[in-house]
C-alpha positions as protocol buffer text, in pm:
chain_id: "A"
residue {
  index: 1
  type: MET
  ca { x: 94 y: -937 z: -1134 }
}
residue {
  index: 2
  type: LEU
  ca { x: 336 y: -870 z: -851 }
}
residue {
  index: 3
  type: HIS
  ca { x: 619 y: -949 z: -1092 }
}
residue {
  index: 4
  type: LEU
  ca { x: 492 y: -683 z: -1335 }
}
residue {
  index: 5
  type: LEU
  ca { x: 467 y: -429 z: -1054 }
}
residue {
  index: 6
  type: LYS
  ca { x: 824 y: -500 z: -946 }
}
residue {
  index: 7
  type: ILE
  ca { x: 950 y: -450 z: -1302 }
}
residue {
  index: 8
  type: ASP
  ca { x: 783 y: -111 z: -1334 }
}
residue {
  index: 9
  type: LEU
  ca { x: 890 y: 4 z: -988 }
}
residue {
  index: 10
  type: LYS
  ca { x: 1249 y: -94 z: -1062 }
}
residue {
  index: 11
  type: LYS
  ca { x: 1246 y: 129 z: -1369 }
}
residue {
  index: 12
  type: MET
  ca { x: 1076 y: 420 z: -1192 }
}
residue {
  index: 13
  type: THR
  ca { x: 1295 y: 414 z: -881 }
}
residue {
  index: 14
  type: SER
  ca { x: 1606 y: 435 z: -1099 }
}
residue {
  index: 15
  type: TYR
  ca { x: 1502 y: 789 z: -1197 }
}
residue {
  index: 16
  type: ARG
  ca { x: 1607 y: 1066 z: -961 }
}
residue {
  index: 17
  type: THR
  ca { x: 1296 y: 1256 z: -1075 }
}
residue {
  index: 18
  type: PHE
  ca { x: 1080 y: 983 z: -922 }
}
residue {
  index: 19
  type: TRP
  ca { x: 1222 y: 1041 z: -574 }
}
residue {
  index: 20
  type: VAL
  ca { x: 1208 y: 1419 z: -608 }
}
residue {
  index: 21
  type: ILE
  ca { x: 844 y: 1425 z: -719 }
}
residue {
  index: 22
  type: CYS
  ca { x: 739 y: 1159 z: -467 }
}
residue {
  index: 23
  type: GLY
  ca { x: 911 y: 1346 z: -186 }
}
residue {
  index: 24
  type: LEU
  ca { x: 759 y: 1676 z: -297 }
}
residue {
  index: 25
  type: TYR
  ca { x: 412 y: 1523 z: -322 }
}
residue {
  index: 26
  type: PHE
  ca { x: 402 y: 1349 z: 16 }
}
residue {
  index: 27
  type: LEU
  ca { x: 580 y: 1635 z: 195 }
}
residue {
  index: 28
  type: THR
  ca { x: 341 y: 1894 z: 54 }
}
residue {
  index: 29
  type: LEU
  ca { x: 39 y: 1673 z: 112 }
}
residue {
  index: 30
  type: GLY
  ca { x: 139 y: 1607 z: 473 }
}
residue {
  index: 31
  type: PHE
  ca { x: 230 y: 1966 z: 558 }
}
residue {
  index: 32
  type: THR
  ca { x: -76 y: 2123 z: 395 }
}
residue {
  index: 33
  type: THR
  ca { x: -335 y: 1886 z: 538 }
}
residue {
  index: 34
  type: ALA
  ca { x: -184 y: 1871 z: 887 }
}
residue {
  index: 35
  type: SER
  ca { x: -125 y: 2244 z: 935 }
}
residue {
  index: 36
  type: GLY
  ca { x: -472 y: 2377 z: 857 }
}
residue {
  index: 37
  type: MET
  ca { x: -554 y: 2476 z: 1216 }
}
residue {
  index: 38
  type: GLU
  ca { x: -223 y: 2660 z: 1256 }
}
residue {
  index: 39
  type: ILE
  ca { x: -300 y: 2854 z: 937 }
}
residue {
  index: 40
  type: LEU
  ca { x: -644 y: 2940 z: 1074 }
}
residue {
  index: 41
  type: ARG
  ca { x: -490 y: 3057 z: 1402 }
}
residue {
  index: 42
  type: TRP
  ca { x: -245 y: 3278 z: 1214 }
}
residue {
  index: 43
  type: PHE
  ca { x: -531 y: 3422 z: 1010 }
}
residue {
  index: 44
  type: ALA
  ca { x: -736 y: 3482 z: 1326 }
}
residue {
  index: 45
  type: ASN
  ca { x: -446 y: 3667 z: 1489 }
}
residue {
  index: 46
  type: LYS
  ca { x: -409 y: 3887 z: 1182 }
}
residue {
  index: 47
  type: THR
  ca { x: -778 y: 3978 z: 1184 }
}
residue {
  index: 48
  type: VAL
  ca { x: -749 y: 4090 z: 1547 }
}
residue {
  index: 49
  type: GLU
  ca { x: -498 y: 4352 z: 1433 }
}
residue {
  index: 50
  type: PHE
  ca { x: -768 y: 4503 z: 1213 }
}
residue {
  index: 51
  type: GLY
  ca { x: -1031 y: 4505 z: 1487 }
}
residue {
  index: 52
  type: ALA
  ca { x: -1208 y: 4185 z: 1380 }
}
residue {
  index: 53
  type: SER
  ca { x: -1235 y: 3861 z: 1570 }
}
residue {
  index: 54
  type: ILE
  ca { x: -1273 y: 3504 z: 1449 }
}
residue {
  index: 55
  type: ASN
  ca { x: -1333 y: 3213 z: 1683 }
}
residue {
  index: 56
  type: ILE
  ca { x: -1159 y: 2928 z: 1503 }
}
residue {
  index: 57
  type: ASP
  ca { x: -1292 y: 2679 z: 1758 }
}
residue {
  index: 58
  type: ARG
  ca { x: -1629 y: 2719 z: 1588 }
}
residue {
  index: 59
  type: ILE
  ca { x: -1481 y: 2599 z: 1260 }
}
residue {
  index: 60
  type: PRO
  ca { x: -1461 y: 2219 z: 1300 }
}
residue {
  index: 61
  type: LEU
  ca { x: -1214 y: 2175 z: 1017 }
}
residue {
  index: 62
  type: TYR
  ca { x: -1032 y: 1891 z: 1197 }
}
residue {
  index: 63
  type: HIS
  ca { x: -1319 y: 1756 z: 1404 }
}
residue {
  index: 64
  type: PHE
  ca { x: -1465 y: 1413 z: 1347 }
}
residue {
  index: 65
  type: PRO
  ca { x: -1662 y: 1348 z: 1130 }
}
residue {
  index: 66
  type: ASP
  ca { x: -1605 y: 1666 z: 921 }
}
residue {
  index: 67
  type: ILE
  ca { x: -1234 y: 1597 z: 889 }
}
residue {
  index: 68
  type: TRP
  ca { x: -1273 y: 1319 z: 633 }
}
residue {
  index: 69
  type: GLN
  ca { x: -1441 y: 1522 z: 362 }
}
residue {
  index: 70
  type: ASN
  ca { x: -1242 y: 1838 z: 445 }
}
residue {
  index: 71
  type: LEU
  ca { x: -895 y: 1682 z: 423 }
}
residue {
  index: 72
  type: ILE
  ca { x: -979 y: 1458 z: 130 }
}
residue {
  index: 73
  type: TRP
  ca { x: -1107 y: 1750 z: -77 }
}
residue {
  index: 74
  type: ILE
  ca { x: -790 y: 1949 z: -3 }
}
residue {
  index: 75
  type: SER
  ca { x: -570 y: 1647 z: -79 }
}
residue {
  index: 76
  type: GLY
  ca { x: -738 y: 1604 z: -415 }
}
residue {
  index: 77
  type: LEU
  ca { x: -578 y: 1930 z: -527 }
}
residue {
  index: 78
  type: PHE
  ca { x: -232 y: 1769 z: -514 }
}
residue {
  index: 79
  type: LYS
  ca { x: -300 y: 1467 z: -734 }
}
residue {
  index: 80
  type: LEU
  ca { x: -162 y: 1665 z: -1028 }
}
residue {
  index: 81
  type: VAL
  ca { x: 188 y: 1622 z: -880 }
}
residue {
  index: 82
  type: LEU
  ca { x: 157 y: 1242 z: -889 }
}
residue {
  index: 83
  type: ALA
  ca { x: 9 y: 1261 z: -1238 }
}
residue {
  index: 84
  type: VAL
  ca { x: 318 y: 1449 z: -1360 }
}
residue {
  index: 85
  type: MET
  ca { x: 532 y: 1163 z: -1233 }
}
residue {
  index: 86
  type: VAL
  ca { x: 315 y: 912 z: -1421 }
}
residue {
  index: 87
  type: VAL
  ca { x: 355 y: 1117 z: -1739 }
}
residue {
  index: 88
  type: ILE
  ca { x: 733 y: 1128 z: -1700 }
}
residue {
  index: 89
  type: SER
  ca { x: 739 y: 754 z: -1636 }
}
residue {
  index: 90
  type: ILE
  ca { x: 548 y: 657 z: -1950 }
}
residue {
  index: 91
  type: THR
  ca { x: 715 y: 912 z: -2180 }
}
residue {
  index: 92
  type: ASN
  ca { x: 1059 y: 795 z: -2062 }
}
residue {
  index: 93
  type: GLU
  ca { x: 962 y: 448 z: -2181 }
}
residue {
  index: 94
  type: TYR
  ca { x: 943 y: 586 z: -2535 }
}
residue {
  index: 95
  type: GLN
  ca { x: 1243 y: 815 z: -2504 }
}
residue {
  index: 96
  type: TYR
  ca { x: 1483 y: 553 z: -2369 }
}
residue {
  index: 97
  type: ARG
  ca { x: 1332 y: 265 z: -2569 }
}
residue {
  index: 98
  type: THR
  ca { x: 1265 y: 58 z: -2257 }
}
residue {
  index: 99
  type: LEU
  ca { x: 916 y: -15 z: -2387 }
}
residue {
  index: 100
  type: ARG
  ca { x: 1062 y: -173 z: -2701 }
}
residue {
  index: 101
  type: GLN
  ca { x: 1314 y: -367 z: -2493 }
}
residue {
  index: 102
  type: ASN
  ca { x: 1040 y: -502 z: -2264 }
}
residue {
  index: 103
  type: ILE
  ca { x: 843 y: -624 z: -2565 }
}
residue {
  index: 104
  type: ILE
  ca { x: 1155 y: -784 z: -2717 }
}
residue {
  index: 105
  type: ASP
  ca { x: 1224 y: -959 z: -2384 }
}
residue {
  index: 106
  type: GLY
  ca { x: 884 y: -1126 z: -2398 }
}
residue {
  index: 107
  type: MET
  ca { x: 647 y: -891 z: -2218 }
}
residue {
  index: 108
  type: SER
  ca { x: 316 y: -854 z: -2398 }
}
residue {
  index: 109
  type: ARG
  ca { x: 173 y: -510 z: -2463 }
}
residue {
  index: 110
  type: TRP
  ca { x: -113 y: -578 z: -2225 }
}
residue {
  index: 111
  type: GLU
  ca { x: 133 y: -679 z: -1953 }
}
residue {
  index: 112
  type: PHE
  ca { x: 321 y: -353 z: -2007 }
}
residue {
  index: 113
  type: VAL
  ca { x: 3 y: -148 z: -1965 }
}
residue {
  index: 114
  type: LEU
  ca { x: -96 y: -361 z: -1667 }
}
residue {
  index: 115
  type: SER
  ca { x: 237 y: -287 z: -1498 }
}
residue {
  index: 116
  type: LYS
  ca { x: 163 y: 85 z: -1529 }
}
residue {
  index: 117
  type: ILE
  ca { x: -192 y: 37 z: -1400 }
}
residue {
  index: 118
  type: LEU
  ca { x: -65 y: -157 z: -1097 }
}
residue {
  index: 119
  type: THR
  ca { x: 184 y: 120 z: -1022 }
}
residue {
  index: 120
  type: ASN
  ca { x: -101 y: 372 z: -1034 }
}
residue {
  index: 121
  type: VAL
  ca { x: -297 y: 153 z: -793 }
}
residue {
  index: 122
  type: LEU
  ca { x: 0 y: 143 z: -557 }
}
residue {
  index: 123
  type: LEU
  ca { x: 47 y: 521 z: -567 }
}
residue {
  index: 124
  type: SER
  ca { x: -324 y: 569 z: -499 }
}
residue {
  index: 125
  type: VAL
  ca { x: -316 y: 330 z: -204 }
}
residue {
  index: 126
  type: MET
  ca { x: -10 y: 507 z: -60 }
}
residue {
  index: 127
  type: SER
  ca { x: -191 y: 841 z: -89 }
}
residue {
  index: 128
  type: VAL
  ca { x: -495 y: 701 z: 92 }
}
residue {
  index: 129
  type: GLY
  ca { x: -274 y: 547 z: 361 }
}
residue {
  index: 130
  type: MET
  ca { x: -95 y: 873 z: 432 }
}
residue {
  index: 131
  type: LEU
  ca { x: -419 y: 1069 z: 438 }
}
residue {
  index: 132
  type: LEU
  ca { x: -576 y: 812 z: 673 }
}
residue {
  index: 133
  type: LEU
  ca { x: -286 y: 852 z: 915 }
}
residue {
  index: 134
  type: ILE
  ca { x: -299 y: 1233 z: 904 }
}
residue {
  index: 135
  type: ALA
  ca { x: -677 y: 1239 z: 951 }
}
residue {
  index: 136
  type: ILE
  ca { x: -671 y: 1006 z: 1251 }
}
residue {
  index: 137
  type: VAL
  ca { x: -386 y: 1188 z: 1427 }
}
residue {
  index: 138
  type: THR
  ca { x: -514 y: 1541 z: 1368 }
}
residue {
  index: 139
  type: GLY
  ca { x: -872 y: 1436 z: 1439 }
}
residue {
  index: 140
  type: LEU
  ca { x: -774 y: 1290 z: 1775 }
}
residue {
  index: 141
  type: ILE
  ca { x: -580 y: 1607 z: 1857 }
}
residue {
  index: 142
  type: TYR
  ca { x: -840 y: 1869 z: 1763 }
}
residue {
  index: 143
  type: THR
  ca { x: -1177 y: 1698 z: 1822 }
}
residue {
  index: 144
  type: PRO
  ca { x: -1298 y: 1843 z: 2156 }
}
residue {
  index: 145
  type: GLU
  ca { x: -1533 y: 1561 z: 2253 }
}
residue {
  index: 146
  type: LEU
  ca { x: -1437 y: 1236 z: 2090 }
}
residue {
  index: 147
  type: ILE
  ca { x: -1726 y: 1002 z: 2014 }
}
residue {
  index: 148
  type: LEU
  ca { x: -1617 y: 670 z: 1864 }
}
residue {
  index: 149
  type: ALA
  ca { x: -1912 y: 654 z: 1625 }
}
residue {
  index: 150
  type: ASP
  ca { x: -1817 y: 994 z: 1476 }
}
residue {
  index: 151
  type: VAL
  ca { x: -1472 y: 864 z: 1383 }
}
residue {
  index: 152
  type: PHE
  ca { x: -1619 y: 625 z: 1127 }
}
residue {
  index: 153
  type: ILE
  ca { x: -1880 y: 860 z: 981 }
}
residue {
  index: 154
  type: GLY
  ca { x: -1754 y: 984 z: 646 }
}
residue {
  index: 155
  type: THR
  ca { x: -1478 y: 726 z: 598 }
}
residue {
  index: 156
  type: GLU
  ca { x: -1640 y: 630 z: 268 }
}
residue {
  index: 157
  type: PHE
  ca { x: -1471 y: 941 z: 130 }
}
residue {
  index: 158
  type: LEU
  ca { x: -1141 y: 750 z: 155 }
}
residue {
  index: 159
  type: LEU
  ca { x: -1266 y: 507 z: -111 }
}
residue {
  index: 160
  type: ALA
  ca { x: -1384 y: 801 z: -320 }
}
residue {
  index: 161
  type: TYR
  ca { x: -1040 y: 958 z: -281 }
}
residue {
  index: 162
  type: PHE
  ca { x: -871 y: 637 z: -396 }
}
residue {
  index: 163
  type: LEU
  ca { x: -1089 y: 634 z: -706 }
}
residue {
  index: 164
  type: GLU
  ca { x: -1028 y: 1006 z: -763 }
}
residue {
  index: 165
  type: VAL
  ca { x: -650 y: 967 z: -757 }
}
residue {
  index: 166
  type: PHE
  ca { x: -646 y: 642 z: -956 }
}
residue {
  index: 167
  type: ALA
  ca { x: -881 y: 782 z: -1221 }
}
residue {
  index: 168
  type: PHE
  ca { x: -669 y: 1093 z: -1266 }
}
residue {
  index: 169
  type: LEU
  ca { x: -347 y: 890 z: -1284 }
}
residue {
  index: 170
  type: SER
  ca { x: -514 y: 669 z: -1546 }
}
residue {
  index: 171
  type: TYR
  ca { x: -599 y: 983 z: -1741 }
}
residue {
  index: 172
  type: ALA
  ca { x: -236 y: 1097 z: -1715 }
}
residue {
  index: 173
  type: LEU
  ca { x: -121 y: 754 z: -1838 }
}
residue {
  index: 174
  type: MET
  ca { x: -351 y: 776 z: -2140 }
}
residue {
  index: 175
  type: LEU
  ca { x: -223 y: 1123 z: -2230 }
}
residue {
  index: 176
  type: GLY
  ca { x: 136 y: 1000 z: -2203 }
}
residue {
  index: 177
  type: VAL
  ca { x: 69 y: 701 z: -2427 }
}
residue {
  index: 178
  type: PHE
  ca { x: -97 y: 913 z: -2694 }
}
residue {
  index: 179
  type: VAL
  ca { x: 134 y: 1217 z: -2691 }
}
residue {
  index: 180
  type: GLN
  ca { x: 463 y: 1043 z: -2595 }
}
residue {
  index: 181
  type: ARG
  ca { x: 641 y: 1372 z: -2523 }
}
residue {
  index: 182
  type: SER
  ca { x: 676 y: 1465 z: -2157 }
}
residue {
  index: 183
  type: GLY
  ca { x: 675 y: 1844 z: -2192 }
}
residue {
  index: 184
  type: LEU
  ca { x: 369 y: 1864 z: -2416 }
}
residue {
  index: 185
  type: THR
  ca { x: 185 y: 1599 z: -2213 }
}
residue {
  index: 186
  type: ILE
  ca { x: 244 y: 1784 z: -1885 }
}
residue {
  index: 187
  type: VAL
  ca { x: 116 y: 2108 z: -2039 }
}
residue {
  index: 188
  type: LEU
  ca { x: -197 y: 1930 z: -2166 }
}
residue {
  index: 189
  type: LEU
  ca { x: -244 y: 1770 z: -1824 }
}
residue {
  index: 190
  type: MET
  ca { x: -225 y: 2106 z: -1648 }
}
residue {
  index: 191
  type: LEU
  ca { x: -463 y: 2268 z: -1895 }
}
residue {
  index: 192
  type: SER
  ca { x: -712 y: 1979 z: -1902 }
}
residue {
  index: 193
  type: HIS
  ca { x: -954 y: 2127 z: -1648 }
}
residue {
  index: 194
  type: MET
  ca { x: -949 y: 2464 z: -1825 }
}
residue {
  index: 195
  type: ILE
  ca { x: -1003 y: 2304 z: -2166 }
}
residue {
  index: 196
  type: GLU
  ca { x: -1295 y: 2100 z: -2034 }
}
residue {
  index: 197
  type: ALA
  ca { x: -1440 y: 2412 z: -1866 }
}
residue {
  index: 198
  type: ILE
  ca { x: -1424 y: 2606 z: -2195 }
}
residue {
  index: 199
  type: ILE
  ca { x: -1597 y: 2321 z: -2377 }
}
residue {
  index: 200
  type: LYS
  ca { x: -1872 y: 2308 z: -2115 }
}
residue {
  index: 201
  type: LEU
  ca { x: -1909 y: 2686 z: -2123 }
}
residue {
  index: 202
  type: ASN
  ca { x: -1971 y: 2676 z: -2497 }
}
residue {
  index: 203
  type: LEU
  ca { x: -2194 y: 2370 z: -2494 }
}
residue {
  index: 204
  type: PHE
  ca { x: -2410 y: 2458 z: -2196 }
}
residue {
  index: 205
  type: ARG
  ca { x: -2525 y: 2812 z: -2252 }
}
residue {
  index: 206
  type: GLU
  ca { x: -2769 y: 2968 z: -2007 }
}
residue {
  index: 207
  type: SER
  ca { x: -3063 y: 2918 z: -2242 }
}
residue {
  index: 208
  type: LEU
  ca { x: -2992 y: 2545 z: -2265 }
}
residue {
  index: 209
  type: GLU
  ca { x: -2889 y: 2486 z: -1902 }
}
residue {
  index: 210
  type: PRO
  ca { x: -3229 y: 2362 z: -1770 }
}
residue {
  index: 211
  type: SER
  ca { x: -3266 y: 2104 z: -2045 }
}
residue {
  index: 212
  type: ILE
  ca { x: -2917 y: 1959 z: -2092 }
}
residue {
  index: 213
  type: GLY
  ca { x: -2718 y: 2092 z: -1795 }
}
residue {
  index: 214
  type: TRP
  ca { x: -2736 y: 1750 z: -1631 }
}
residue {
  index: 215
  type: LEU
  ca { x: -2495 y: 1621 z: -1897 }
}
residue {
  index: 216
  type: LYS
  ca { x: -2205 y: 1805 z: -1731 }
}
residue {
  index: 217
  type: GLN
  ca { x: -2158 y: 1524 z: -1481 }
}
residue {
  index: 218
  type: PHE
  ca { x: -2060 y: 1289 z: -1764 }
}
residue {
  index: 219
  type: PHE
  ca { x: -1750 y: 1486 z: -1864 }
}
residue {
  index: 220
  type: PRO
  ca { x: -1436 y: 1293 z: -1763 }
}
residue {
  index: 221
  type: LEU
  ca { x: -1265 y: 1543 z: -1532 }
}
residue {
  index: 222
  type: GLU
  ca { x: -1598 y: 1666 z: -1398 }
}
residue {
  index: 223
  type: SER
  ca { x: -1685 y: 1309 z: -1300 }
}
residue {
  index: 224
  type: ILE
  ca { x: -1357 y: 1279 z: -1108 }
}
residue {
  index: 225
  type: THR
  ca { x: -1414 y: 1611 z: -929 }
}
residue {
  index: 226
  type: ASN
  ca { x: -1770 y: 1512 z: -834 }
}
residue {
  index: 227
  type: LEU
  ca { x: -1647 y: 1219 z: -625 }
}
residue {
  index: 228
  type: VAL
  ca { x: -1562 y: 1448 z: -332 }
}
residue {
  index: 229
  type: PRO
  ca { x: -1780 y: 1763 z: -333 }
}
residue {
  index: 230
  type: LEU
  ca { x: -1654 y: 2094 z: -192 }
}
residue {
  index: 231
  type: PRO
  ca { x: -1733 y: 2080 z: 183 }
}
residue {
  index: 232
  type: PHE
  ca { x: -1650 y: 2427 z: 319 }
}
residue {
  index: 233
  type: ALA
  ca { x: -1977 y: 2599 z: 225 }
}
residue {
  index: 234
  type: ARG
  ca { x: -2135 y: 2433 z: 529 }
}
residue {
  index: 235
  type: TYR
  ca { x: -1940 y: 2671 z: 754 }
}
residue {
  index: 236
  type: ALA
  ca { x: -2125 y: 2956 z: 583 }
}
residue {
  index: 237
  type: PHE
  ca { x: -2453 y: 2780 z: 673 }
}
residue {
  index: 238
  type: GLN
  ca { x: -2512 y: 2650 z: 322 }
}
residue {
  index: 239
  type: GLU
  ca { x: -2625 y: 2302 z: 229 }
}
residue {
  index: 240
  type: ILE
  ca { x: -2361 y: 2070 z: 86 }
}
residue {
  index: 241
  type: GLN
  ca { x: -2343 y: 1714 z: -39 }
}
residue {
  index: 242
  type: ASP
  ca { x: -2187 y: 1534 z: 257 }
}
residue {
  index: 243
  type: TYR
  ca { x: -2198 y: 1187 z: 106 }
}
residue {
  index: 244
  type: VAL
  ca { x: -2042 y: 999 z: -186 }
}
residue {
  index: 245
  type: SER
  ca { x: -2279 y: 985 z: -481 }
}
residue {
  index: 246
  type: LEU
  ca { x: -2310 y: 637 z: -629 }
}
residue {
  index: 247
  type: THR
  ca { x: -2386 y: 799 z: -965 }
}
residue {
  index: 248
  type: ALA
  ca { x: -2056 y: 990 z: -951 }
}
residue {
  index: 249
  type: VAL
  ca { x: -1873 y: 669 z: -858 }
}
residue {
  index: 250
  type: ALA
  ca { x: -2028 y: 478 z: -1148 }
}
residue {
  index: 251
  type: ILE
  ca { x: -1942 y: 749 z: -1402 }
}
residue {
  index: 252
  type: ALA
  ca { x: -1585 y: 780 z: -1271 }
}
residue {
  index: 253
  type: LEU
  ca { x: -1539 y: 402 z: -1286 }
}
residue {
  index: 254
  type: VAL
  ca { x: -1650 y: 396 z: -1650 }
}
residue {
  index: 255
  type: TRP
  ca { x: -1407 y: 675 z: -1741 }
}
residue {
  index: 256
  type: THR
  ca { x: -1125 y: 506 z: -1548 }
}
residue {
  index: 257
  type: PHE
  ca { x: -1183 y: 186 z: -1744 }
}
residue {
  index: 258
  type: LEU
  ca { x: -1190 y: 382 z: -2071 }
}
residue {
  index: 259
  type: PHE
  ca { x: -867 y: 569 z: -1992 }
}
residue {
  index: 260
  type: ASN
  ca { x: -681 y: 243 z: -1935 }
}
residue {
  index: 261
  type: TYR
  ca { x: -850 y: 68 z: -2227 }
}
residue {
  index: 262
  type: PHE
  ca { x: -759 y: 349 z: -2467 }
}
residue {
  index: 263
  type: SER
  ca { x: -400 y: 331 z: -2341 }
}
residue {
  index: 264
  type: TYR
  ca { x: -390 y: -39 z: -2421 }
}
residue {
  index: 265
  type: LEU
  ca { x: -564 y: 10 z: -2757 }
}
residue {
  index: 266
  type: LYS
  ca { x: -315 y: 277 z: -2863 }
}
residue {
  index: 267
  type: LEU
  ca { x: -18 y: 67 z: -2754 }
}
residue {
  index: 268
  type: LYS
  ca { x: -159 y: -243 z: -2919 }
}
residue {
  index: 269
  type: ARG
  ca { x: -179 y: -72 z: -3256 }
}
residue {
  index: 270
  type: ALA
  ca { x: 140 y: 134 z: -3227 }
}
residue {
  index: 271
  type: ASP
  ca { x: 458 y: 56 z: -3415 }
}
residue {
  index: 272
  type: ILE
  ca { x: 720 y: 60 z: -3141 }
}
């Protein structure tokens, strides 16, 4: 499997686009997640000019254990950037005929798909690793009274974040395999949440909501989003889900398997 990963990485790293998108993703992810308190301070200073006052020290955005869910939810917004790179990678395989060449050279179609899956796993692990580093450093800086036990509370969201990124990259891979055109696939990827929202809006009307509203959690992108619930309502004294739902994990795992299986099924039956 390591051999397959090396083959795919060698192809991807030969593209200048790979380095640009990777650099953009990790730079944006690092800057955005690490600078939250500075943004809050700037906002607080601006409100003083209008006669209002906000005590940002009462907003434990970067305090353990809140930091895990807070940063991971924010980081989830940037997974689209990585997904674009996955789309470009798979569509380039069709455009430059490297997929056909790999098959001619003896790689099976399953091995080709597996190489893409392993690359998605690697990208997901790298995202988790960077987020782990940022969370630990910023948490140690901003947490006023550090309690060792609090550092580990909420770390299960890291596993949920890994699954969230990997599932979305698997979805991007499936779109790329089926559409095979980078521009159209990227547009579909960007519009996916809106398309799913429109479908849900039409299926789950207010009159039917009590009886079948629970089915929303089984939609593919909804299941990915549900892995890390929005945490910031707690600072407005509202109840939130501050744990990883096993039901959400199970549904996301099923969809992740299906995304990759459909990619393989399409490639298996395709005339390349």
